[in-house]
TORBA-608814 format. One record per residue (C-alpha): residue number from 0; x, y, z. Coordinates in nm, 4 decimals. Layout:
BEGIN
R,NUM,X,Y,Z .
...
END
This chain:
BEGIN
R,0,0.0000,0.0000,0.0000 .
R,1,0.2966,0.2309,0.0524 .
R,2,0.5554,0.3499,-0.1952 .
R,3,0.8318,0.3878,0.0579 .
R,4,0.7982,0.1987,0.3825 .
R,5,0.9881,0.3208,0.6825 .
R,6,0.9845,0.2221,1.0452 .
R,7,1.0725,0.4473,1.3361 .
R,8,1.1553,0.1561,1.5607 .
R,9,1.2904,0.2566,1.8962 .
R,10,1.4245,0.5779,1.7609 .
R,11,1.5303,0.4202,1.4319 .
R,12,1.3900,0.4883,1.0871 .
R,13,1.4849,0.2346,0.8239 .
R,14,1.4208,0.2615,0.4500 .
R,15,1.2740,-0.0704,0.3445 .
R,16,1.0783,-0.1112,0.0214 .
R,17,0.8037,0.0146,-0.2066 .
R,18,0.4997,-0.0663,-0.4202 .
R,19,0.1341,0.0144,-0.4785 .
R,20,-0.1078,0.2707,-0.6162 .
R,21,-0.4128,0.4722,-0.5163 .
R,22,-0.6576,0.7155,-0.6743 .
R,23,-0.5385,0.8909,-0.9900 .
R,24,-0.3298,1.1619,-0.8282 .
R,25,-0.1517,0.8993,-0.6191 .
R,26,-0.0432,0.6671,-0.8994 .
R,27,0.3307,0.6173,-0.8933 .
R,28,0.6142,0.3799,-0.9790 .
R,29,0.7831,0.1655,-0.7158 .
R,30,1.1122,0.2689,-0.5600 .
R,31,1.3458,0.0025,-0.4285 .
R,32,1.5783,0.0212,-0.1316 .
R,33,1.8752,-0.0091,-0.3655 .
R,34,1.7965,0.2897,-0.5869 .
R,35,1.6050,0.5099,-0.3396 .
R,36,1.8702,0.7783,-0.2925 .
R,37,1.9325,0.8030,-0.6674 .
R,38,1.5702,0.7946,-0.7741 .
R,39,1.4599,1.1523,-0.7123 .
R,40,1.5677,1.3259,-1.0320 .
R,41,1.2537,1.4412,-1.2128 .
R,42,0.9141,1.5943,-1.1488 .
R,43,0.7568,1.2517,-1.2017 .
R,44,0.9891,1.1047,-0.9405 .
R,45,0.8764,1.3662,-0.6898 .
R,46,0.5139,1.3078,-0.7789 .
R,47,0.5680,0.9409,-0.6953 .
R,48,0.7448,1.0283,-0.3713 .
R,49,0.4629,1.2611,-0.2650 .
R,50,0.2090,0.9921,-0.3511 .
R,51,0.3726,0.7663,-0.0949 .
R,52,0.3062,1.0272,0.1749 .
R,53,-0.0637,1.0365,0.0913 .
R,54,-0.0621,0.6583,0.0767 .
R,55,0.0524,0.6477,0.4378 .
R,56,-0.2850,0.7882,0.5422 .
R,57,-0.4454,0.4605,0.4333 .
R,58,-0.2453,0.2394,0.6644 .
R,59,-0.3655,0.0516,0.9703 .
R,60,-0.1653,0.2843,1.1904 .
R,61,-0.3598,0.5846,1.0650 .
R,62,-0.7023,0.6249,0.9079 .
R,63,-0.7588,0.2622,0.8087 .
R,64,-0.8177,0.1782,1.1739 .
R,65,-0.6057,0.3446,1.4444 .
R,66,-0.7592,0.6903,1.4319 .
R,67,-1.1191,0.5728,1.4673 .
R,68,-1.0234,0.3222,1.7361 .
R,69,-0.8577,0.5988,1.9371 .
R,70,-1.0967,0.8783,1.8467 .
R,71,-1.4199,0.6862,1.9057 .
R,72,-1.3723,0.3554,2.0864 .
R,73,-1.1626,0.5213,2.3565 .
R,74,-1.4512,0.7602,2.4195 .
R,75,-1.8107,0.7208,2.5334 .
R,76,-1.9328,0.7148,2.1732 .
R,77,-1.8596,0.3531,2.0876 .
R,78,-1.7625,0.0274,2.2523 .
R,79,-1.6818,-0.3377,2.1998 .
R,80,-1.9878,-0.5486,2.2777 .
R,81,-1.8462,-0.8844,2.1658 .
R,82,-1.5013,-1.0015,2.2846 .
R,83,-1.4580,-1.1720,1.9472 .
R,84,-1.3997,-0.8255,1.7998 .
R,85,-1.0496,-0.8468,1.9434 .
R,86,-0.8710,-0.8449,2.2769 .
R,87,-0.6610,-0.5394,2.1913 .
R,88,-0.9696,-0.3393,2.0970 .
R,89,-1.1433,-0.4478,2.4146 .
R,90,-0.8392,-0.3232,2.6094 .
R,91,-0.8691,0.0201,2.4459 .
R,92,-1.2380,0.0339,2.5272 .
R,93,-1.1795,-0.0573,2.8924 .
R,94,-0.8664,0.1545,2.9505 .
R,95,-0.6654,-0.1632,2.9984 .
R,96,-0.4211,-0.1174,2.7114 .
R,97,-0.0534,-0.1561,2.7945 .
R,98,0.2728,-0.0597,2.6196 .
R,99,0.2610,-0.4018,2.4547 .
R,100,-0.0922,-0.3592,2.3183 .
R,101,-0.0725,-0.3392,1.9391 .
R,102,-0.2533,-0.0052,1.9028 .
R,103,0.0496,0.1850,2.0317 .
R,104,0.3056,0.0182,1.8069 .
R,105,0.0808,0.0195,1.4987 .
R,106,-0.0072,0.3872,1.5384 .
R,107,0.3501,0.4896,1.6131 .
R,108,0.4980,0.2966,1.3194 .
R,109,0.2298,0.4013,1.0710 .
R,110,0.2761,0.7702,1.1413 .
R,111,0.6544,0.7641,1.1404 .
R,112,0.6624,0.5662,0.8167 .
R,113,0.4653,0.8410,0.6473 .
R,114,0.6694,1.1155,0.8174 .
R,115,0.9833,0.9612,0.6697 .
R,116,0.8164,0.9711,0.3274 .
R,117,0.7308,1.3399,0.3777 .
R,118,1.0861,1.4140,0.4852 .
R,119,1.2177,1.2426,0.1717 .
R,120,1.0086,1.4761,-0.0444 .
R,121,1.1241,1.7833,0.1439 .
R,122,1.4907,1.6788,0.1446 .
R,123,1.5117,1.5771,-0.2205 .
R,124,1.2833,1.8168,-0.4050 .
R,125,1.5102,2.1212,-0.3847 .
R,126,1.7703,1.9654,-0.6164 .
R,127,1.5190,1.8457,-0.8766 .
R,128,1.4978,2.0380,-1.2048 .
R,129,1.1241,2.1000,-1.2384 .
R,130,0.8684,2.3782,-1.2570 .
R,131,0.9242,2.5984,-0.9520 .
R,132,0.5549,2.6491,-0.8863 .
R,133,0.4915,2.2758,-0.8895 .
R,134,0.7964,2.2210,-0.6710 .
R,135,0.6657,2.4664,-0.4130 .
R,136,0.3225,2.3058,-0.4180 .
R,137,0.4572,1.9541,-0.3705 .
R,138,0.6658,2.0735,-0.0757 .
R,139,0.3623,2.2471,0.0739 .
R,140,0.1547,1.9294,0.0446 .
R,141,0.4290,1.7315,0.2177 .
R,142,0.4417,1.9886,0.4986 .
R,143,0.0657,1.9721,0.5486 .
R,144,0.0739,1.5943,0.5675 .
R,145,0.3710,1.5904,0.8038 .
R,146,0.1927,1.8407,1.0271 .
R,147,-0.1220,1.6271,1.0323 .
R,148,0.0782,1.3208,1.1319 .
R,149,0.2654,1.4982,1.4090 .
R,150,-0.0602,1.6510,1.5331 .
R,151,-0.2025,1.3022,1.5690 .
R,152,0.1105,1.1721,1.7406 .
R,153,0.1448,1.4533,1.9920 .
R,154,-0.2210,1.4276,2.0894 .
R,155,-0.1995,1.0512,2.1314 .
R,156,0.1396,1.0071,2.2975 .
R,157,0.2432,1.3497,2.4278 .
R,158,0.6160,1.4101,2.3781 .
R,159,0.7341,1.2284,2.0645 .
R,160,1.0580,1.2253,1.8634 .
R,161,1.0620,1.5171,1.6202 .
R,162,1.2290,1.4122,1.2956 .
R,163,1.2228,1.6678,1.0149 .
R,164,1.4831,1.5257,0.7777 .
R,165,1.5284,1.2049,0.5867 .
R,166,1.7042,0.9320,0.7835 .
R,167,1.9534,0.7445,0.5632 .
R,168,2.1404,0.5467,0.8267 .
R,169,1.9473,0.3322,1.0742 .
R,170,2.2001,0.4183,1.3436 .
R,171,2.1076,0.7842,1.3131 .
R,172,1.7621,0.7050,1.4446 .
R,173,1.9040,0.6122,1.7809 .
R,174,1.9988,0.9742,1.8436 .
R,175,1.6352,1.0829,1.8653 .
R,176,1.4642,1.0933,2.2018 .
R,177,1.1227,1.2304,2.2897 .
R,178,1.0876,1.5981,2.1990 .
R,179,0.8799,1.8216,2.4300 .
R,180,0.5265,1.8626,2.2999 .
R,181,0.5655,2.2400,2.2815 .
R,182,0.8479,2.2005,2.0292 .
R,183,0.6485,1.9497,1.8272 .
R,184,0.3574,2.1939,1.8161 .
R,185,0.5918,2.4707,1.7009 .
R,186,0.6988,2.2545,1.4066 .
R,187,0.3378,2.1700,1.3247 .
R,188,0.2509,2.5399,1.3203 .
R,189,0.5515,2.6218,1.1038 .
R,190,0.4642,2.3498,0.8527 .
R,191,0.0992,2.4521,0.8314 .
R,192,0.1735,2.8243,0.8074 .
R,193,0.4156,2.7657,0.5225 .
R,194,0.1814,2.5206,0.3510 .
R,195,-0.1138,2.7573,0.3712 .
R,196,0.0687,3.0337,0.1870 .
R,197,0.1447,2.8076,-0.1113 .
R,198,-0.1376,2.5569,-0.1479 .
R,199,-0.4199,2.6357,-0.3942 .
R,200,-0.7772,2.6916,-0.2825 .
R,201,-0.8922,2.3779,-0.4595 .
R,202,-0.8035,2.1081,-0.7099 .
R,203,-0.9993,1.9680,-1.0003 .
R,204,-1.0153,1.6433,-1.1929 .
R,205,-0.7738,1.3696,-1.0952 .
R,206,-0.6101,1.5944,-0.8336 .
R,207,-0.9207,1.6210,-0.6143 .
R,208,-0.8287,1.4930,-0.2705 .
R,209,-0.4955,1.6713,-0.2369 .
R,210,-0.4332,1.9091,0.0519 .
R,211,-0.5587,2.2636,-0.0096 .
R,212,-0.5141,2.6071,0.1417 .
R,213,-0.8391,2.5598,0.3326 .
R,214,-0.7201,2.2275,0.4726 .
R,215,-0.4029,2.3881,0.6061 .
R,216,-0.5997,2.6813,0.7495 .
R,217,-0.8565,2.4550,0.9161 .
R,218,-0.5974,2.2215,1.0635 .
R,219,-0.3946,2.5144,1.1958 .
R,220,-0.7108,2.6495,1.3571 .
R,221,-0.7646,2.3134,1.5260 .
R,222,-0.4028,2.3121,1.6434 .
R,223,-0.4459,2.6542,1.8039 .
R,224,-0.7735,2.5426,1.9596 .
R,225,-0.6014,2.2361,2.1044 .
R,226,-0.3353,2.4637,2.2525 .
R,227,-0.6117,2.6823,2.3970 .
R,228,-0.4802,2.9809,2.2036 .
R,229,-0.8249,3.1180,2.1370 .
R,230,-0.7041,3.4525,2.0043 .
R,231,-0.5148,3.2745,1.7264 .
R,232,-0.7674,2.9989,1.6650 .
R,233,-1.0615,3.2310,1.5966 .
R,234,-0.9125,3.4361,1.3095 .
R,235,-0.7526,3.1263,1.1618 .
R,236,-1.0849,2.9446,1.1488 .
R,237,-1.2602,3.2558,1.0182 .
R,238,-1.0370,3.2368,0.7124 .
R,239,-1.2006,2.9075,0.6255 .
R,240,-1.5480,3.0450,0.6872 .
R,241,-1.4790,3.3478,0.4719 .
R,242,-1.3893,3.1142,0.1858 .
R,243,-1.7636,3.0652,0.1462 .
R,244,-1.7523,3.3862,-0.0575 .
R,245,-1.5365,3.1918,-0.3029 .
R,246,-1.8011,2.9186,-0.3123 .
R,247,-1.5473,2.6849,-0.1623 .
R,248,-1.6849,2.5514,0.1667 .
R,249,-2.0461,2.5356,0.2747 .
R,250,-2.2784,2.3114,0.4699 .
R,251,-2.4426,2.0554,0.2487 .
R,252,-2.8218,2.1042,0.2340 .
R,253,-2.8812,1.7802,0.4229 .
R,254,-2.6688,1.6024,0.6800 .
R,255,-2.7091,1.2703,0.4985 .
R,256,-2.5692,1.4377,0.1876 .
R,257,-2.2306,1.4740,0.3549 .
R,258,-2.1709,1.0993,0.3630 .
R,259,-2.1806,0.8055,0.1271 .
R,260,-1.9713,0.7082,-0.1694 .
R,261,-2.1689,0.9294,-0.4097 .
R,262,-2.1033,1.2380,-0.1953 .
R,263,-1.7281,1.2176,-0.1452 .
R,264,-1.5130,1.5320,-0.1653 .
R,265,-1.8200,1.7550,-0.1521 .
R,266,-1.8363,2.1250,-0.0666 .
R,267,-1.8477,2.0562,0.3044 .
R,268,-1.5452,1.8310,0.2974 .
R,269,-1.2141,2.0084,0.3590 .
R,270,-0.9809,1.7095,0.3655 .
R,271,-1.0529,1.3405,0.3449 .
R,272,-0.8461,1.0273,0.3037 .
R,273,-0.9127,0.8734,-0.0356 .
R,274,-1.0004,0.5048,-0.0633 .
R,275,-1.0998,0.3021,-0.3691 .
R,276,-1.2353,-0.0496,-0.3770 .
R,277,-1.1323,-0.3084,-0.6308 .
R,278,-0.9092,-0.5579,-0.4509 .
R,279,-0.5993,-0.3505,-0.5199 .
R,280,-0.5139,-0.2737,-0.1578 .
R,281,-0.6747,0.0693,-0.1809 .
R,282,-1.0174,-0.0086,-0.0324 .
R,283,-1.1503,0.1002,0.3053 .
R,284,-1.2570,-0.1461,0.5765 .
R,285,-1.5209,0.0556,0.7604 .
R,286,-1.8328,-0.1147,0.6237 .
R,287,-1.7099,-0.4509,0.7530 .
R,288,-1.5468,-0.3165,1.0676 .
R,289,-1.8588,-0.1436,1.1949 .
R,290,-2.1152,-0.4170,1.1228 .
R,291,-2.2260,-0.6165,1.4313 .
R,292,-2.0820,-0.9633,1.4771 .
R,293,-2.3535,-1.2153,1.4006 .
R,294,-2.5401,-0.9895,1.1588 .
R,295,-2.4560,-1.2104,0.8613 .
R,296,-2.5339,-1.0229,0.5412 .
R,297,-2.8051,-0.8079,0.6983 .
R,298,-2.5745,-0.5077,0.7485 .
R,299,-2.2829,-0.5730,0.5126 .
R,300,-2.3429,-0.7944,0.2118 .
R,301,-1.9809,-0.8926,0.1407 .
R,302,-1.7303,-1.0242,0.3923 .
R,303,-1.7465,-1.0775,0.7654 .
R,304,-1.8981,-0.8267,1.0105 .
R,305,-1.6327,-0.7443,1.2705 .
R,306,-1.8278,-0.5736,1.5501 .
R,307,-1.5983,-0.2752,1.6019 .
R,308,-1.7069,0.0769,1.6981 .
R,309,-2.0529,-0.0172,1.8215 .
R,310,-2.2475,0.2927,1.9343 .
R,311,-2.3104,0.2979,2.3092 .
R,312,-2.6526,0.3393,2.4667 .
R,313,-2.5263,0.6745,2.5925 .
R,314,-2.4452,0.7793,2.2358 .
R,315,-2.7863,0.6670,2.1194 .
R,316,-2.9490,0.8789,2.3899 .
R,317,-2.7333,1.1825,2.3121 .
R,318,-2.9495,1.2731,2.0123 .
R,319,-3.2392,1.5102,2.0778 .
R,320,-3.5834,1.4097,1.9589 .
R,321,-3.6185,1.5009,1.5937 .
R,322,-3.2445,1.5252,1.5256 .
R,323,-3.2062,1.4337,1.1573 .
R,324,-2.8444,1.3345,1.2106 .
R,325,-2.9261,1.0189,1.4002 .
R,326,-3.0886,0.8361,1.1097 .
R,327,-2.7902,0.9233,0.8895 .
R,328,-2.5399,0.8064,1.1492 .
R,329,-2.6595,0.4908,1.3248 .
R,330,-2.9275,0.2257,1.3537 .
R,331,-3.0693,0.0423,1.6546 .
R,332,-3.1634,-0.2873,1.4892 .
R,333,-3.1303,-0.5047,1.1819 .
R,334,-3.3423,-0.7797,1.0297 .
R,335,-3.1862,-1.1216,0.9929 .
R,336,-3.4162,-1.3682,0.8263 .
R,337,-3.7515,-1.3347,1.0022 .
R,338,-3.6003,-1.1868,1.3162 .
R,339,-3.5446,-0.8266,1.4215 .
R,340,-3.2241,-0.8025,1.6228 .
R,341,-3.1805,-0.5068,1.8584 .
R,342,-2.8233,-0.3893,1.8142 .
R,343,-2.6706,-0.0458,1.7625 .
R,344,-2.4398,0.0015,1.4655 .
R,345,-2.2923,0.2797,1.2520 .
R,346,-2.4271,0.3444,0.9006 .
R,347,-2.2255,0.6531,0.8028 .
R,348,-1.9836,0.4258,0.6210 .
R,349,-2.2322,0.1843,0.4693 .
R,350,-2.1472,0.0494,0.1269 .
R,351,-2.1126,-0.2610,-0.0840 .
R,352,-1.7529,-0.3828,-0.0653 .
R,353,-1.5889,-0.5352,-0.3693 .
R,354,-1.4430,-0.7877,-0.1272 .
R,355,-1.3813,-0.8247,0.2440 .
R,356,-1.2473,-0.4937,0.3876 .
R,357,-1.2525,-0.3441,0.0387 .
R,358,-1.5027,-0.0617,0.0062 .
R,359,-1.5038,0.2859,-0.1498 .
R,360,-1.5788,0.4930,0.1593 .
R,361,-1.3389,0.7797,0.2218 .
R,362,-1.2565,0.9000,0.5737 .
R,363,-1.3301,1.2687,0.6344 .
R,364,-1.0586,1.4273,0.8478 .
R,365,-1.1779,1.7891,0.8325 .
R,366,-1.5114,1.9340,0.7290 .
R,367,-1.6836,2.2702,0.7369 .
R,368,-1.9277,2.1877,1.0186 .
R,369,-1.6272,2.1088,1.2393 .
R,370,-1.4822,2.4512,1.1556 .
R,371,-1.8063,2.6318,1.2419 .
R,372,-1.8234,2.4629,1.5805 .
R,373,-1.4555,2.5251,1.6532 .
R,374,-1.4997,2.8905,1.5641 .
R,375,-1.8019,2.9191,1.7952 .
R,376,-1.5956,2.7590,2.0713 .
R,377,-1.3033,2.9966,2.0195 .
R,378,-1.5356,3.2992,2.0282 .
R,379,-1.6987,3.1833,2.3507 .
R,380,-1.3628,3.1222,2.5164 .
R,381,-1.2653,3.4810,2.4444 .
R,382,-1.5797,3.6020,2.6151 .
R,383,-1.9403,3.4911,2.6377 .
R,384,-2.1823,3.7152,2.4461 .
R,385,-2.5495,3.6413,2.4958 .
R,386,-2.6977,3.5500,2.1566 .
R,387,-2.3795,3.6766,1.9922 .
R,388,-2.1900,3.5408,1.6885 .
R,389,-2.0964,3.2162,1.8658 .
R,390,-2.4684,3.1360,1.8921 .
R,391,-2.5099,3.2093,1.5220 .
R,392,-2.2524,2.9501,1.4189 .
R,393,-2.3763,2.6921,1.6678 .
R,394,-2.7315,2.7326,1.5444 .
R,395,-2.6320,2.6967,1.1787 .
R,396,-2.5423,2.3398,1.2649 .
R,397,-2.8597,2.2822,1.4654 .
R,398,-3.0796,2.4290,1.1934 .
R,399,-2.9608,2.1754,0.9369 .
R,400,-3.0208,1.8995,1.1912 .
R,401,-3.3861,2.0064,1.2169 .
R,402,-3.3494,2.1363,1.5720 .
R,403,-3.4604,2.4577,1.7384 .
R,404,-3.1925,2.7195,1.8068 .
R,405,-3.0297,2.7646,2.1438 .
R,406,-3.0524,3.1091,2.2999 .
R,407,-2.9345,3.2824,2.6152 .
R,408,-3.2773,3.3183,2.7791 .
R,409,-3.4929,3.0540,2.6160 .
R,410,-3.8055,2.9593,2.8114 .
R,411,-3.7249,2.5971,2.7313 .
R,412,-3.4428,2.5101,2.9703 .
R,413,-3.3068,2.2458,2.7355 .
R,414,-3.2441,2.5219,2.4812 .
R,415,-3.1154,2.7848,2.7232 .
R,416,-2.7426,2.8628,2.7235 .
R,417,-2.7115,3.1299,2.9879 .
R,418,-2.3374,3.1682,3.0381 .
R,419,-1.9918,3.0731,2.9158 .
R,420,-1.9808,2.7426,3.1017 .
R,421,-2.3172,2.6404,2.9613 .
R,422,-2.2028,2.7323,2.6110 .
R,423,-1.8980,2.5085,2.6504 .
R,424,-2.1247,2.2144,2.7266 .
R,425,-2.3558,2.3070,2.4391 .
R,426,-2.0613,2.2992,2.1987 .
R,427,-1.9412,1.9697,2.3421 .
R,428,-2.2844,1.8172,2.2919 .
R,429,-2.3218,1.9553,1.9395 .
R,430,-1.9785,1.8322,1.8363 .
R,431,-2.0592,1.4901,1.9734 .
R,432,-2.3700,1.4359,1.7626 .
R,433,-2.2598,1.6345,1.4570 .
R,434,-1.9221,1.4610,1.4297 .
R,435,-2.0277,1.1242,1.5698 .
R,436,-1.8118,0.8301,1.4608 .
R,437,-1.5699,1.0533,1.2672 .
R,438,-1.2811,1.0222,1.5121 .
R,439,-1.3167,1.3479,1.7089 .
R,440,-1.4836,1.2650,2.0396 .
R,441,-1.1836,1.1399,2.2418 .
R,442,-0.9638,1.4260,2.1259 .
R,443,-1.2384,1.6769,2.2092 .
R,444,-1.2702,1.5427,2.5621 .
R,445,-0.8952,1.5551,2.6185 .
R,446,-0.8625,1.8997,2.4605 .
R,447,-1.1288,2.0509,2.6855 .
R,448,-1.0016,1.8744,3.0000 .
R,449,-1.3318,1.6891,3.0228 .
R,450,-1.2057,1.3370,2.9555 .
R,451,-1.1671,1.2246,3.3151 .
R,452,-1.4998,1.3774,3.4193 .
R,453,-1.6852,1.1980,3.1398 .
R,454,-1.4894,0.8740,3.1293 .
R,455,-1.3977,0.7966,3.4927 .
R,456,-1.6991,0.5685,3.5245 .
R,457,-1.5662,0.3729,3.2244 .
R,458,-1.2367,0.3004,3.3989 .
R,459,-1.0308,0.6017,3.2944 .
R,460,-0.7583,0.7332,3.5241 .
R,461,-0.5737,1.0625,3.4855 .
R,462,-0.2694,0.9147,3.3107 .
R,463,-0.4884,0.7735,3.0348 .
R,464,-0.5079,1.1121,2.8624 .
R,465,-0.2059,0.9899,2.6673 .
R,466,-0.1407,0.6413,2.5352 .
R,467,0.1595,0.4348,2.6394 .
R,468,0.4750,0.4543,2.4301 .
R,469,0.5223,0.1221,2.2470 .
R,470,0.7335,-0.1102,2.4565 .
R,471,0.9431,-0.1984,2.1529 .
R,472,1.0577,0.1625,2.1289 .
R,473,1.1715,0.1631,2.4897 .
R,474,1.3385,-0.1774,2.4709 .
R,475,1.5599,-0.0871,2.1766 .
R,476,1.6481,0.2677,2.2838 .
R,477,1.5987,0.2826,2.6635 .
R,478,1.8449,0.5663,2.7112 .
R,479,1.6355,0.8169,2.5145 .
R,480,1.2832,0.6743,2.4938 .
R,481,1.1045,0.6699,2.8292 .
R,482,0.7537,0.5542,2.9142 .
R,483,0.4662,0.7885,2.9919 .
R,484,0.3906,0.8169,3.3656 .
R,485,0.1989,0.5408,3.5434 .
R,486,0.2300,0.2891,3.2608 .
R,487,0.4457,-0.0200,3.3265 .
R,488,0.8074,0.0129,3.2121 .
END
């Protein structure tokens, strides 16, 4: 699936091998270990190298599985209801995962493999004789992708090794220890700021799906929000909102119209990971992953149902009466033969796979509704204004969902948001149901310091706000790679 595979194993990144292809803009030729350093000579070579960075997003350590496992299953949104779904997943759900649990090593390796690919592009492209505008754009795309990967890593693990150049010698990897999160965030901000200035507003044709100026702006806004730098987050997110005047981003008329294979890369989508079915290694697994175990062909018609990411009863009850988003997001039962089986499951990623774990569904990383809610949050954190602009953006989301607006002095107490603290909870609730099953909930709870309050009854302790560093990393480089507090060494 990857063009260039690399492993940051215990502080070591090793160039291994290459092969594969993706959607049109990701098609590329393989690069072998033997000719890797001599390969990058032409614009086509750099196109292939950049394709391998995008390809990394598809891996199990990123958006194929890790990010929804961490973003949803770790939270109160979804759970494992059948142990046959997997012991490691059950451990994530119950806050019992250890440094040896596969989620840590898979996520760590997947992200650092793709970071190495991004660093290759950035290290090699300067010497390539090619159109300077295209060169700048390729570099900007690589910076956006590297920033996204480090943003995931720093939110999941805390301090992580910061590697911003290609590693040629495996021994060199041993010199990297864990970099303070603040420094990692500084690099993320630098990459996104530089990418935003260069990237185009949009792509057309076979290039749809590449990182855009709006994607960099939106991600940078989320970074600032995560850092609680409200004064920087608000104007950054407003840039994305103001792009509506360019007919770039807008809420789709219906919530259901955001999702489904026919609606991919729509006007609400800012950045999504591209998948394509066809038994070529480019398909997405979500349709199979999210179908209940034992549902046969009632939920997914091809391949086994795996019973992952099952919506909790609490998630089911989080929707207000009449919320149109629920029917587009989840179901409470399925019909198997003559029997109706009561079982929650996700339908946002429903499709007909070409084969087992081989569907067309993309994974949306950033969308316009997310930006509107982040902007409302940033405004409120700078100062509550009764029925002010923050209410306007919050209620845009509620209006599409078929719900009544929230106001500062509503006679209906369920719709009254009387102060800053109440607005925070209103945003949290709206983000939960608007972005349900899209990988945001856990990160939202951690970002707002609400994780322990919400999840303590599920077994969470304070140290669980970050995941354990993979034990393999510590074993091979114990001098520089140390475990997060309160996890076994």
